HTML snippet that shows the backbone in 3Dmol.js (N, CA, C, O; Angstrom):
<script src="https://3Dmol.org/build/3Dmol-min.js"></script>
<div id="view" style="width:600px;height:400px;position:relative"></div>
<script>
const pdb = `
ATOM      1  N   MET A   1     -22.496  -6.297   5.423  1.00  0.00           N
ATOM      2  CA  MET A   1     -22.566  -6.093   3.994  1.00  0.00           C
ATOM      3  C   MET A   1     -21.351  -5.308   3.483  1.00  0.00           C
ATOM      4  O   MET A   1     -20.887  -5.527   2.365  1.00  0.00           O
ATOM      5  N   GLN A   2     -20.837  -4.379   4.328  1.00  0.00           N
ATOM      6  CA  GLN A   2     -19.707  -3.601   3.850  1.00  0.00           C
ATOM      7  C   GLN A   2     -18.486  -4.462   3.578  1.00  0.00           C
ATOM      8  O   GLN A   2     -17.719  -4.171   2.661  1.00  0.00           O
ATOM      9  N   GLY A   3     -18.297  -5.498   4.344  1.00  0.00           N
ATOM     10  CA  GLY A   3     -17.164  -6.391   4.107  1.00  0.00           C
ATOM     11  C   GLY A   3     -17.282  -7.127   2.784  1.00  0.00           C
ATOM     12  O   GLY A   3     -16.285  -7.330   2.091  1.00  0.00           O
ATOM     13  N   MET A   4     -18.488  -7.525   2.433  1.00  0.00           N
ATOM     14  CA  MET A   4     -18.698  -8.229   1.164  1.00  0.00           C
ATOM     15  C   MET A   4     -18.474  -7.293  -0.024  1.00  0.00           C
ATOM     16  O   MET A   4     -17.895  -7.691  -1.035  1.00  0.00           O
ATOM     17  N   VAL A   5     -18.940  -6.043   0.106  1.00  0.00           N
ATOM     18  CA  VAL A   5     -18.747  -5.068  -0.968  1.00  0.00           C
ATOM     19  C   VAL A   5     -17.266  -4.724  -1.108  1.00  0.00           C
ATOM     20  O   VAL A   5     -16.755  -4.603  -2.222  1.00  0.00           O
ATOM     21  N   ALA A   6     -16.582  -4.568   0.020  1.00  0.00           N
ATOM     22  CA  ALA A   6     -15.153  -4.251  -0.012  1.00  0.00           C
ATOM     23  C   ALA A   6     -14.358  -5.387  -0.649  1.00  0.00           C
ATOM     24  O   ALA A   6     -13.411  -5.140  -1.396  1.00  0.00           O
ATOM     25  N   LEU A   7     -14.735  -6.619  -0.359  1.00  0.00           N
ATOM     26  CA  LEU A   7     -14.055  -7.760  -0.982  1.00  0.00           C
ATOM     27  C   LEU A   7     -14.225  -7.760  -2.491  1.00  0.00           C
ATOM     28  O   LEU A   7     -13.334  -8.197  -3.219  1.00  0.00           O
ATOM     29  N   ARG A   8     -15.339  -7.283  -2.952  1.00  0.00           N
ATOM     30  CA  ARG A   8     -15.628  -7.296  -4.383  1.00  0.00           C
ATOM     31  C   ARG A   8     -14.987  -6.123  -5.123  1.00  0.00           C
ATOM     32  O   ARG A   8     -14.600  -6.270  -6.283  1.00  0.00           O
ATOM     33  N   HIS A   9     -14.866  -4.953  -4.470  1.00  0.00           N
ATOM     34  CA  HIS A   9     -14.483  -3.743  -5.203  1.00  0.00           C
ATOM     35  C   HIS A   9     -13.171  -3.095  -4.784  1.00  0.00           C
ATOM     36  O   HIS A   9     -12.641  -2.287  -5.547  1.00  0.00           O
ATOM     37  N   ASN A  10     -12.620  -3.402  -3.622  1.00  0.00           N
ATOM     38  CA  ASN A  10     -11.392  -2.764  -3.158  1.00  0.00           C
ATOM     39  C   ASN A  10     -10.209  -3.689  -3.450  1.00  0.00           C
ATOM     40  O   ASN A  10     -10.142  -4.784  -2.892  1.00  0.00           O
ATOM     41  N   PRO A  11      -9.273  -3.272  -4.313  1.00  0.00           N
ATOM     42  CA  PRO A  11      -8.171  -4.159  -4.685  1.00  0.00           C
ATOM     43  C   PRO A  11      -7.287  -4.557  -3.510  1.00  0.00           C
ATOM     44  O   PRO A  11      -6.812  -5.692  -3.461  1.00  0.00           O
ATOM     45  N   ALA A  12      -7.056  -3.657  -2.570  1.00  0.00           N
ATOM     46  CA  ALA A  12      -6.218  -3.978  -1.412  1.00  0.00           C
ATOM     47  C   ALA A  12      -6.890  -5.041  -0.546  1.00  0.00           C
ATOM     48  O   ALA A  12      -6.226  -5.961  -0.067  1.00  0.00           O
ATOM     49  N   LEU A  13      -8.182  -4.921  -0.346  1.00  0.00           N
ATOM     50  CA  LEU A  13      -8.890  -5.886   0.480  1.00  0.00           C
ATOM     51  C   LEU A  13      -9.146  -7.194  -0.259  1.00  0.00           C
ATOM     52  O   LEU A  13      -9.314  -8.236   0.376  1.00  0.00           O
ATOM     53  N   GLN A  14      -9.178  -7.159  -1.580  1.00  0.00           N
ATOM     54  CA  GLN A  14      -9.279  -8.406  -2.348  1.00  0.00           C
ATOM     55  C   GLN A  14      -8.042  -9.266  -2.126  1.00  0.00           C
ATOM     56  O   GLN A  14      -8.151 -10.475  -1.920  1.00  0.00           O
ATOM     57  N   VAL A  15      -6.876  -8.650  -2.166  1.00  0.00           N
ATOM     58  CA  VAL A  15      -5.624  -9.379  -1.929  1.00  0.00           C
ATOM     59  C   VAL A  15      -5.617  -9.931  -0.510  1.00  0.00           C
ATOM     60  O   VAL A  15      -5.243 -11.083  -0.289  1.00  0.00           O
ATOM     61  N   PHE A  16      -6.031  -9.105   0.451  1.00  0.00           N
ATOM     62  CA  PHE A  16      -6.092  -9.530   1.850  1.00  0.00           C
ATOM     63  C   PHE A  16      -7.053 -10.706   2.025  1.00  0.00           C
ATOM     64  O   PHE A  16      -6.732 -11.679   2.707  1.00  0.00           O
ATOM     65  N   GLY A  17      -8.241 -10.612   1.401  1.00  0.00           N
ATOM     66  CA  GLY A  17      -9.231 -11.684   1.502  1.00  0.00           C
ATOM     67  C   GLY A  17      -8.755 -12.979   0.871  1.00  0.00           C
ATOM     68  O   GLY A  17      -8.993 -14.058   1.415  1.00  0.00           O
ATOM     69  N   GLU A  18      -8.086 -12.887  -0.267  1.00  0.00           N
ATOM     70  CA  GLU A  18      -7.544 -14.090  -0.916  1.00  0.00           C
ATOM     71  C   GLU A  18      -6.491 -14.758  -0.033  1.00  0.00           C
ATOM     72  O   GLU A  18      -6.430 -15.984   0.057  1.00  0.00           O
ATOM     73  N   ARG A  19      -5.664 -13.936   0.618  1.00  0.00           N
ATOM     74  CA  ARG A  19      -4.647 -14.500   1.513  1.00  0.00           C
ATOM     75  C   ARG A  19      -5.307 -15.223   2.682  1.00  0.00           C
ATOM     76  O   ARG A  19      -4.850 -16.293   3.084  1.00  0.00           O
ATOM     77  N   MET A  20      -6.382 -14.645   3.233  1.00  0.00           N
ATOM     78  CA  MET A  20      -7.090 -15.287   4.338  1.00  0.00           C
ATOM     79  C   MET A  20      -7.723 -16.610   3.891  1.00  0.00           C
ATOM     80  O   MET A  20      -7.670 -17.609   4.609  1.00  0.00           O
ATOM     81  N   ARG A  21      -8.323 -16.599   2.689  1.00  0.00           N
ATOM     82  CA  ARG A  21      -8.930 -17.834   2.170  1.00  0.00           C
ATOM     83  C   ARG A  21      -7.884 -18.915   1.947  1.00  0.00           C
ATOM     84  O   ARG A  21      -8.122 -20.085   2.249  1.00  0.00           O
ATOM     85  N   SER A  22      -6.727 -18.528   1.420  1.00  0.00           N
ATOM     86  CA  SER A  22      -5.686 -19.520   1.145  1.00  0.00           C
ATOM     87  C   SER A  22      -5.110 -20.097   2.438  1.00  0.00           C
ATOM     88  O   SER A  22      -4.564 -21.201   2.440  1.00  0.00           O
ATOM     89  N   ASN A  23      -5.234 -19.348   3.540  1.00  0.00           N
ATOM     90  CA  ASN A  23      -4.784 -19.853   4.834  1.00  0.00           C
ATOM     91  C   ASN A  23      -5.818 -20.768   5.484  1.00  0.00           C
ATOM     92  O   ASN A  23      -5.582 -21.294   6.571  1.00  0.00           O
ATOM     93  N   GLY A  24      -6.961 -20.961   4.827  1.00  0.00           N
ATOM     94  CA  GLY A  24      -7.966 -21.896   5.321  1.00  0.00           C
ATOM     95  C   GLY A  24      -9.022 -21.289   6.220  1.00  0.00           C
ATOM     96  O   GLY A  24      -9.727 -22.024   6.912  1.00  0.00           O
ATOM     97  N   LEU A  25      -9.157 -19.975   6.233  1.00  0.00           N
ATOM     98  CA  LEU A  25     -10.168 -19.329   7.058  1.00  0.00           C
ATOM     99  C   LEU A  25     -11.555 -19.553   6.457  1.00  0.00           C
ATOM    100  O   LEU A  25     -11.715 -19.574   5.236  1.00  0.00           O
ATOM    101  N   ALA A  26     -12.537 -19.716   7.308  1.00  0.00           N
ATOM    102  CA  ALA A  26     -13.920 -19.912   6.863  1.00  0.00           C
ATOM    103  C   ALA A  26     -14.415 -18.646   6.164  1.00  0.00           C
ATOM    104  O   ALA A  26     -13.947 -17.551   6.477  1.00  0.00           O
ATOM    105  N   PRO A  27     -15.354 -18.780   5.222  1.00  0.00           N
ATOM    106  CA  PRO A  27     -15.832 -17.603   4.472  1.00  0.00           C
ATOM    107  C   PRO A  27     -16.369 -16.469   5.342  1.00  0.00           C
ATOM    108  O   PRO A  27     -16.096 -15.302   5.062  1.00  0.00           O
ATOM    109  N   LYS A  28     -17.128 -16.790   6.395  1.00  0.00           N
ATOM    110  CA  LYS A  28     -17.643 -15.736   7.268  1.00  0.00           C
ATOM    111  C   LYS A  28     -16.524 -15.088   8.073  1.00  0.00           C
ATOM    112  O   LYS A  28     -16.583 -13.894   8.367  1.00  0.00           O
ATOM    113  N   ALA A  29     -15.517 -15.858   8.428  1.00  0.00           N
ATOM    114  CA  ALA A  29     -14.369 -15.307   9.151  1.00  0.00           C
ATOM    115  C   ALA A  29     -13.564 -14.374   8.247  1.00  0.00           C
ATOM    116  O   ALA A  29     -13.021 -13.374   8.717  1.00  0.00           O
ATOM    117  N   VAL A  30     -13.483 -14.694   6.956  1.00  0.00           N
ATOM    118  CA  VAL A  30     -12.798 -13.820   5.998  1.00  0.00           C
ATOM    119  C   VAL A  30     -13.529 -12.488   5.920  1.00  0.00           C
ATOM    120  O   VAL A  30     -12.896 -11.432   5.923  1.00  0.00           O
ATOM    121  N   ILE A  31     -14.849 -12.528   5.849  1.00  0.00           N
ATOM    122  CA  ILE A  31     -15.635 -11.300   5.789  1.00  0.00           C
ATOM    123  C   ILE A  31     -15.431 -10.488   7.067  1.00  0.00           C
ATOM    124  O   ILE A  31     -15.310  -9.265   7.004  1.00  0.00           O
ATOM    125  N   GLY A  32     -15.390 -11.147   8.219  1.00  0.00           N
ATOM    126  CA  GLY A  32     -15.143 -10.454   9.481  1.00  0.00           C
ATOM    127  C   GLY A  32     -13.775  -9.802   9.520  1.00  0.00           C
ATOM    128  O   GLY A  32     -13.632  -8.680  10.005  1.00  0.00           O
ATOM    129  N   ALA A  33     -12.760 -10.504   9.009  1.00  0.00           N
ATOM    130  CA  ALA A  33     -11.407  -9.945   8.975  1.00  0.00           C
ATOM    131  C   ALA A  33     -11.339  -8.747   8.030  1.00  0.00           C
ATOM    132  O   ALA A  33     -10.657  -7.764   8.317  1.00  0.00           O
ATOM    133  N   VAL A  34     -12.043  -8.832   6.912  1.00  0.00           N
ATOM    134  CA  VAL A  34     -12.066  -7.717   5.962  1.00  0.00           C
ATOM    135  C   VAL A  34     -12.791  -6.521   6.573  1.00  0.00           C
ATOM    136  O   VAL A  34     -12.370  -5.381   6.379  1.00  0.00           O
ATOM    137  N   MET A  35     -13.879  -6.770   7.312  1.00  0.00           N
ATOM    138  CA  MET A  35     -14.582  -5.669   7.963  1.00  0.00           C
ATOM    139  C   MET A  35     -13.673  -4.980   8.972  1.00  0.00           C
ATOM    140  O   MET A  35     -13.664  -3.752   9.059  1.00  0.00           O
ATOM    141  N   ARG A  36     -12.915  -5.749   9.726  1.00  0.00           N
ATOM    142  CA  ARG A  36     -11.992  -5.160  10.698  1.00  0.00           C
ATOM    143  C   ARG A  36     -10.915  -4.349   9.987  1.00  0.00           C
ATOM    144  O   ARG A  36     -10.594  -3.242  10.419  1.00  0.00           O
ATOM    145  N   LYS A  37     -10.359  -4.876   8.916  1.00  0.00           N
ATOM    146  CA  LYS A  37      -9.342  -4.156   8.147  1.00  0.00           C
ATOM    147  C   LYS A  37      -9.930  -2.873   7.560  1.00  0.00           C
ATOM    148  O   LYS A  37      -9.255  -1.845   7.518  1.00  0.00           O
ATOM    149  N   LEU A  38     -11.179  -2.928   7.109  1.00  0.00           N
ATOM    150  CA  LEU A  38     -11.853  -1.762   6.557  1.00  0.00           C
ATOM    151  C   LEU A  38     -12.022  -0.685   7.626  1.00  0.00           C
ATOM    152  O   LEU A  38     -11.842   0.500   7.345  1.00  0.00           O
ATOM    153  N   VAL A  39     -12.361  -1.084   8.833  1.00  0.00           N
ATOM    154  CA  VAL A  39     -12.488  -0.122   9.930  1.00  0.00           C
ATOM    155  C   VAL A  39     -11.145   0.552  10.188  1.00  0.00           C
ATOM    156  O   VAL A  39     -11.099   1.758  10.430  1.00  0.00           O
ATOM    157  N   HIS A  40     -10.058  -0.205  10.140  1.00  0.00           N
ATOM    158  CA  HIS A  40      -8.730   0.371  10.346  1.00  0.00           C
ATOM    159  C   HIS A  40      -8.387   1.364   9.230  1.00  0.00           C
ATOM    160  O   HIS A  40      -7.810   2.420   9.492  1.00  0.00           O
ATOM    161  N   LEU A  41      -8.738   1.027   8.003  1.00  0.00           N
ATOM    162  CA  LEU A  41      -8.489   1.949   6.893  1.00  0.00           C
ATOM    163  C   LEU A  41      -9.302   3.233   7.044  1.00  0.00           C
ATOM    164  O   LEU A  41      -8.788   4.326   6.807  1.00  0.00           O
ATOM    165  N   ILE A  42     -10.566   3.103   7.439  1.00  0.00           N
ATOM    166  CA  ILE A  42     -11.421   4.273   7.635  1.00  0.00           C
ATOM    167  C   ILE A  42     -10.867   5.146   8.753  1.00  0.00           C
ATOM    168  O   ILE A  42     -10.824   6.370   8.625  1.00  0.00           O
ATOM    169  N   TYR A  43     -10.448   4.526   9.842  1.00  0.00           N
ATOM    170  CA  TYR A  43      -9.877   5.281  10.959  1.00  0.00           C
ATOM    171  C   TYR A  43      -8.620   6.032  10.514  1.00  0.00           C
ATOM    172  O   TYR A  43      -8.418   7.184  10.897  1.00  0.00           O
ATOM    173  N   GLY A  44      -7.782   5.387   9.715  1.00  0.00           N
ATOM    174  CA  GLY A  44      -6.581   6.040   9.216  1.00  0.00           C
ATOM    175  C   GLY A  44      -6.891   7.242   8.345  1.00  0.00           C
ATOM    176  O   GLY A  44      -6.200   8.258   8.423  1.00  0.00           O
ATOM    177  N   VAL A  45      -7.917   7.142   7.521  1.00  0.00           N
ATOM    178  CA  VAL A  45      -8.314   8.265   6.670  1.00  0.00           C
ATOM    179  C   VAL A  45      -8.837   9.414   7.528  1.00  0.00           C
ATOM    180  O   VAL A  45      -8.501  10.574   7.290  1.00  0.00           O
ATOM    181  N   ILE A  46      -9.654   9.095   8.517  1.00  0.00           N
ATOM    182  CA  ILE A  46     -10.207  10.137   9.384  1.00  0.00           C
ATOM    183  C   ILE A  46      -9.103  10.786  10.212  1.00  0.00           C
ATOM    184  O   ILE A  46      -9.060  12.009  10.345  1.00  0.00           O
ATOM    185  N   LYS A  47      -8.217   9.975  10.762  1.00  0.00           N
ATOM    186  CA  LYS A  47      -7.155  10.490  11.632  1.00  0.00           C
ATOM    187  C   LYS A  47      -6.156  11.345  10.862  1.00  0.00           C
ATOM    188  O   LYS A  47      -5.729  12.389  11.356  1.00  0.00           O
ATOM    189  N   SER A  48      -5.776  10.915   9.654  1.00  0.00           N
ATOM    190  CA  SER A  48      -4.772  11.648   8.892  1.00  0.00           C
ATOM    191  C   SER A  48      -5.359  12.830   8.131  1.00  0.00           C
ATOM    192  O   SER A  48      -4.652  13.800   7.855  1.00  0.00           O
ATOM    193  N   GLY A  49      -6.643  12.762   7.790  1.00  0.00           N
ATOM    194  CA  GLY A  49      -7.268  13.832   7.026  1.00  0.00           C
ATOM    195  C   GLY A  49      -6.935  13.778   5.541  1.00  0.00           C
ATOM    196  O   GLY A  49      -7.300  14.683   4.791  1.00  0.00           O
ATOM    197  N   LYS A  50      -6.243  12.723   5.109  1.00  0.00           N
ATOM    198  CA  LYS A  50      -5.891  12.570   3.697  1.00  0.00           C
ATOM    199  C   LYS A  50      -6.877  11.625   3.027  1.00  0.00           C
ATOM    200  O   LYS A  50      -7.393  10.718   3.680  1.00  0.00           O
ATOM    201  N   PRO A  51      -7.153  11.817   1.734  1.00  0.00           N
ATOM    202  CA  PRO A  51      -8.062  10.892   1.046  1.00  0.00           C
ATOM    203  C   PRO A  51      -7.447   9.501   0.922  1.00  0.00           C
ATOM    204  O   PRO A  51      -6.228   9.339   0.976  1.00  0.00           O
ATOM    205  N   PHE A  52      -8.306   8.510   0.759  1.00  0.00           N
ATOM    206  CA  PHE A  52      -7.863   7.122   0.642  1.00  0.00           C
ATOM    207  C   PHE A  52      -7.059   6.924  -0.630  1.00  0.00           C
ATOM    208  O   PHE A  52      -7.465   7.364  -1.706  1.00  0.00           O
ATOM    209  N   ASP A  53      -5.925   6.266  -0.504  1.00  0.00           N
ATOM    210  CA  ASP A  53      -5.077   5.921  -1.639  1.00  0.00           C
ATOM    211  C   ASP A  53      -4.905   4.409  -1.617  1.00  0.00           C
ATOM    212  O   ASP A  53      -4.311   3.869  -0.683  1.00  0.00           O
ATOM    213  N   ALA A  54      -5.411   3.726  -2.619  1.00  0.00           N
ATOM    214  CA  ALA A  54      -5.382   2.261  -2.649  1.00  0.00           C
ATOM    215  C   ALA A  54      -3.969   1.712  -2.745  1.00  0.00           C
ATOM    216  O   ALA A  54      -3.754   0.543  -2.425  1.00  0.00           O
ATOM    217  N   GLU A  55      -3.003   2.507  -3.171  1.00  0.00           N
ATOM    218  CA  GLU A  55      -1.625   2.026  -3.315  1.00  0.00           C
ATOM    219  C   GLU A  55      -0.939   1.865  -1.964  1.00  0.00           C
ATOM    220  O   GLU A  55      -0.045   1.029  -1.833  1.00  0.00           O
ATOM    221  N   ILE A  56      -1.329   2.635  -0.966  1.00  0.00           N
ATOM    222  CA  ILE A  56      -0.664   2.565   0.342  1.00  0.00           C
ATOM    223  C   ILE A  56      -0.869   1.196   0.996  1.00  0.00           C
ATOM    224  O   ILE A  56       0.119   0.584   1.400  1.00  0.00           O
ATOM    225  N   PRO A  57      -2.121   0.673   1.124  1.00  0.00           N
ATOM    226  CA  PRO A  57      -2.267  -0.651   1.732  1.00  0.00           C
ATOM    227  C   PRO A  57      -1.627  -1.763   0.898  1.00  0.00           C
ATOM    228  O   PRO A  57      -1.157  -2.751   1.463  1.00  0.00           O
ATOM    229  N   LEU A  58      -1.598  -1.628  -0.422  1.00  0.00           N
ATOM    230  CA  LEU A  58      -1.015  -2.672  -1.259  1.00  0.00           C
ATOM    231  C   LEU A  58       0.488  -2.768  -1.067  1.00  0.00           C
ATOM    232  O   LEU A  58       1.056  -3.853  -1.189  1.00  0.00           O
ATOM    233  N   LYS A  59       1.148  -1.639  -0.766  1.00  0.00           N
ATOM    234  CA  LYS A  59       2.587  -1.685  -0.511  1.00  0.00           C
ATOM    235  C   LYS A  59       2.890  -2.547   0.701  1.00  0.00           C
ATOM    236  O   LYS A  59       3.832  -3.340   0.680  1.00  0.00           O
ATOM    237  N   GLY A  60       2.103  -2.400   1.758  1.00  0.00           N
ATOM    238  CA  GLY A  60       2.303  -3.196   2.969  1.00  0.00           C
ATOM    239  C   GLY A  60       2.026  -4.668   2.715  1.00  0.00           C
ATOM    240  O   GLY A  60       2.724  -5.525   3.256  1.00  0.00           O
ATOM    241  N   LEU A  61       1.019  -4.982   1.900  1.00  0.00           N
ATOM    242  CA  LEU A  61       0.684  -6.375   1.612  1.00  0.00           C
ATOM    243  C   LEU A  61       1.782  -7.024   0.774  1.00  0.00           C
ATOM    244  O   LEU A  61       2.061  -8.211   0.942  1.00  0.00           O
ATOM    245  N   ALA A  62       2.407  -6.270  -0.123  1.00  0.00           N
ATOM    246  CA  ALA A  62       3.458  -6.838  -0.960  1.00  0.00           C
ATOM    247  C   ALA A  62       4.621  -7.319  -0.094  1.00  0.00           C
ATOM    248  O   ALA A  62       5.222  -8.354  -0.383  1.00  0.00           O
ATOM    249  N   ILE A  63       4.937  -6.580   0.955  1.00  0.00           N
ATOM    250  CA  ILE A  63       6.027  -6.974   1.843  1.00  0.00           C
ATOM    251  C   ILE A  63       5.636  -8.225   2.610  1.00  0.00           C
ATOM    252  O   ILE A  63       6.441  -9.147   2.748  1.00  0.00           O
ATOM    253  N   GLN A  64       4.398  -8.266   3.113  1.00  0.00           N
ATOM    254  CA  GLN A  64       3.948  -9.392   3.910  1.00  0.00           C
ATOM    255  C   GLN A  64       3.830 -10.672   3.069  1.00  0.00           C
ATOM    256  O   GLN A  64       4.200 -11.752   3.529  1.00  0.00           O
ATOM    257  N   ASP A  65       3.330 -10.552   1.873  1.00  0.00           N
ATOM    258  CA  ASP A  65       3.066 -11.724   1.047  1.00  0.00           C
ATOM    259  C   ASP A  65       4.282 -12.168   0.225  1.00  0.00           C
ATOM    260  O   ASP A  65       4.260 -13.236  -0.386  1.00  0.00           O
ATOM    261  N   GLY A  66       5.326 -11.363   0.211  1.00  0.00           N
ATOM    262  CA  GLY A  66       6.491 -11.708  -0.587  1.00  0.00           C
ATOM    263  C   GLY A  66       6.240 -11.594  -2.075  1.00  0.00           C
ATOM    264  O   GLY A  66       6.842 -12.317  -2.869  1.00  0.00           O
ATOM    265  N   ILE A  67       5.341 -10.678  -2.463  1.00  0.00           N
ATOM    266  CA  ILE A  67       5.008 -10.500  -3.879  1.00  0.00           C
ATOM    267  C   ILE A  67       6.125  -9.754  -4.569  1.00  0.00           C
ATOM    268  O   ILE A  67       6.046  -9.498  -5.770  1.00  0.00           O
TER     269      ILE A  67
END
`;
const viewer = $3Dmol.createViewer("view");
viewer.addModel(pdb, "pdb");
viewer.setStyle({}, {cartoon: {color: "spectrum"}});
viewer.zoomTo();
viewer.render();
</script>
């Protein structure tokens, strides 16, 4: 369920999910990929001790997607 909520409300993961869908990934696989990405984001917040900043993941996606 967390992957579905993240796809709906997190702008960084929305961009990531759209990219996965456009690459032809199945809907359940997109949710699985978003859940994995969410775990990585949570781990980064815990490890660094800094609050989540939605602009940081979007910067990395802009480079990858050529936006």
